C-alpha distance (Angstrom), angle and dihedral (degrees) to the residues before:
residue distance angle dihedral
M1 . . .
V2 3.80 . .
D3 3.81 120.3 .
R4 3.73 115.3 -124.7
L5 3.82 112.4 -126.7
F6 3.78 119.1 -145.1
L7 3.84 111.2 -158.2
I8 3.80 113.3 -144.6
P9 3.83 106.9 -164.8
P10 3.88 117.4 -153.8
P11 3.72 114.7 -102.7
P12 3.83 112.9 -95.6
V13 3.81 117.4 -105.3
S14 3.75 112.7 -141.6
P15 3.79 117.2 -133.8
G16 3.77 114.7 -96.4
V17 3.77 95.5 28.9
D18 3.84 110.8 133.9
V19 3.80 112.1 -141.6
R20 3.82 106.9 -164.0
V21 3.80 125.9 -164.9
S22 3.79 117.7 -136.7
K23 3.76 121.7 -141.4
P24 3.82 117.4 -93.3
G25 3.75 116.3 -87.0
N26 3.74 91.1 28.2
P27 3.83 109.7 61.8
G28 3.75 95.9 165.3
H29 3.76 124.8 179.2
Q30 3.84 95.8 -51.2
G31 3.80 90.9 48.9
I32 3.80 92.1 54.9
I33 3.82 90.1 51.7
Q34 3.75 92.8 46.8
A35 3.83 91.0 49.3
A36 3.81 90.4 50.5
I37 3.77 89.4 52.5
Y38 3.76 91.6 50.1
M39 3.78 91.8 49.6
S40 3.78 91.6 49.0
M41 3.77 90.2 49.6
L42 3.82 91.2 49.8
A43 3.80 91.9 49.2
G44 3.79 88.9 51.3
I45 3.77 91.9 50.7
L46 3.77 92.5 48.3
A47 3.75 91.9 47.4
C48 3.77 90.8 50.7
T49 3.76 90.9 48.5
L50 3.87 90.7 53.4
A51 3.81 91.4 45.2
C52 3.76 92.7 49.9
D53 3.76 92.9 50.1
P54 3.89 107.0 127.0
G55 3.77 90.7 -146.3
A56 3.79 90.8 56.7
E57 3.75 92.1 48.9
E58 3.79 90.1 49.4
R59 3.77 92.0 51.1
A60 3.79 90.3 48.5
R61 3.82 91.0 50.4
A62 3.80 91.3 50.4
I63 3.84 90.2 51.6
R64 3.81 90.1 49.9
E65 3.78 91.2 50.8
V66 3.82 90.8 51.9
V67 3.76 92.1 47.7
I68 3.85 91.2 48.3
A69 3.77 92.7 47.2
A70 3.83 90.9 49.4
T71 3.82 89.0 48.0
E72 3.83 91.0 49.9
E73 3.76 90.0 48.6
R74 3.78 92.9 51.7
A75 3.75 89.6 44.3
A76 3.80 90.2 53.8
E77 3.80 90.6 49.0
A78 3.66 88.8 48.7
V79 3.80 93.5 50.7
E80 3.81 91.2 47.9
A81 3.81 92.4 49.7
A82 3.79 90.1 48.8
E83 3.84 91.8 49.5
S84 3.81 90.4 47.5
E85 3.82 91.6 49.9
A86 3.75 90.2 45.8
R87 3.83 90.8 53.5
T88 3.76 90.6 47.7
T89 3.75 92.6 48.8
L90 3.78 90.7 47.2
A91 3.79 90.6 49.6
R92 3.81 90.9 49.3
T93 3.84 90.4 46.2
E94 3.83 90.9 49.9
A95 3.81 91.5 46.5
L96 3.77 92.1 50.1
Q97 3.83 91.3 45.6
N98 3.84 91.2 49.1
A99 3.83 90.3 48.2
Q100 3.79 91.0 49.8
E101 3.85 90.8 48.0
S102 3.82 90.4 47.1
I103 3.83 91.2 51.4
V104 3.84 91.0 47.0
H105 3.83 90.8 47.6
A106 3.76 92.6 46.0
M107 3.77 92.8 51.0
A108 3.86 90.8 47.9
E109 3.86 89.4 50.6
G110 3.84 88.7 47.6
R111 3.78 92.5 52.0
E112 3.79 91.4 46.7
A113 3.81 91.6 47.6
M114 3.77 90.8 52.6
A115 3.73 92.9 46.8
R116 3.87 90.8 47.7
R117 3.78 90.6 49.7
K118 3.74 89.9 54.7
R119 3.79 92.5 49.2
V120 3.81 91.2 48.0
E121 3.77 92.4 51.1
E122 3.73 92.7 48.9
G123 3.80 91.5 45.8
M124 3.76 92.5 49.5
Q125 3.77 90.5 49.8
R126 3.83 90.2 54.6
L127 3.79 90.6 46.2
M128 3.79 94.1 50.9
A129 3.83 90.5 47.7
K130 3.79 87.6 61.5
Q131 3.76 95.8 53.5
P132 3.81 116.5 118.4
E133 3.73 119.4 -108.5
S134 3.75 112.4 -88.6
D135 3.80 124.2 -124.9
P136 3.90 106.4 -130.3
S137 3.87 90.3 -169.2
A138 3.86 93.5 57.9
D139 3.77 117.8 109.9
T140 3.79 98.9 -149.2
M141 3.81 132.2 47.2
C142 3.74 93.2 -120.2
E143 3.71 92.2 52.8
K144 3.86 92.0 44.8
F145 3.82 91.9 53.0
K146 3.80 97.1 31.4
F147 3.88 102.6 -121.8
P148 3.81 129.0 125.4
C149 3.69 116.7 -71.2
S150 3.82 95.7 -148.8
W151 3.81 134.6 34.0
T152 3.72 88.7 -125.5
D153 3.79 86.9 67.5
V154 3.85 93.1 53.3
P155 3.79 116.9 94.0
R156 3.78 112.8 -106.6
E157 3.79 96.7 -119.6
I158 3.83 90.4 51.0
Y159 3.84 90.2 49.0
S160 3.74 90.6 49.0
R161 3.76 93.4 48.6
T162 3.79 90.9 48.9
L163 3.83 90.9 55.1
T164 3.79 91.6 47.1
I165 3.82 92.7 51.6
G166 3.80 89.1 44.7
H167 3.85 90.9 55.7
E168 3.84 90.3 49.4
I169 3.85 90.9 50.6
A170 3.83 89.3 50.7
A171 3.83 90.2 50.6
R172 3.82 92.1 49.9
M173 3.78 90.4 49.2
K174 3.77 91.9 51.1
R175 3.83 93.5 52.5
G176 3.79 90.0 51.6
D177 3.83 104.1 -103.3
S178 3.80 112.7 166.6
V179 3.77 121.4 -114.2
D180 3.79 91.1 -110.0
A181 3.84 91.3 51.3
I182 3.79 91.5 52.9
V183 3.85 92.7 46.3
E184 3.75 92.1 47.6
W185 3.77 89.0 54.5
L186 3.79 93.0 46.5
L187 3.81 91.2 50.9
D188 3.86 87.3 65.2
V189 3.85 94.6 47.0
E190 3.80 110.4 107.8
G191 3.83 116.0 -115.1
I192 3.84 97.4 19.7
Q193 3.79 108.5 148.7
Y194 3.74 102.7 170.2
I195 3.77 139.6 16.1
N196 3.80 130.8 -175.2
A197 3.78 115.2 174.5
E198 3.83 138.0 174.9
P199 3.86 133.1 155.4
G200 3.84 107.6 -60.6
R201 3.81 95.4 5.1
V202 3.81 133.8 69.8
L203 3.82 122.9 175.7
I204 3.86 119.0 -162.9
Q205 3.78 136.2 179.8
L206 3.74 128.4 -168.7
E207 3.80 121.8 -150.1
G208 3.82 105.3 -86.6
G209 3.75 91.8 16.3
M210 3.74 141.4 93.4
P211 3.80 128.7 -102.2
M212 3.74 111.4 -91.9
P213 3.83 123.5 -168.8
V214 3.87 123.9 -145.1
I215 3.74 112.8 -158.8
S216 3.78 123.9 -167.9
T217 3.83 115.5 -130.5
H218 3.79 94.6 -165.1
């Protein structure tokens, strides 16, 4: 605990003021004033002596250092808390932004999927409309729908193209393309006569060729 020092300066003496000393034993009014001035001066000297005490200054310096250290510690805690809050706020902001982006992306994918489904349905309707008339009296499927009953009866170039398209379908399945995406692509392939698709299995037939299934092994 450090005592607080109150400095009491002596009252100023204006120039030209005559301070007279009364004789001993009869201080009189002027003597009382002079004594008060001396007492005030003595109090000022004592106060100055106490204030200039090196020990008192050292104690005051130690207290200031403790206060500064405590302030720096609180400041460091405040900075750490602010940084932690900033990181938390940033993480929340990034999470919210990612969620919003995911929602927007999902909605865009949903709209595209619906549009693709409509394109596929319309494309399959057009493809089925071009199918040859079937023969209900035929005993075999190839005779009923009028396509070769053996691969040996299929022209080589059509056989080769069928295999090439089959490999492409398998690659698209492997990379995760949807059934509608594969069918939409097939609808634009030249010479496609028939398509039958479901998850994990796509069957195609080129004009002049035989139906060939492509099955996903994943």
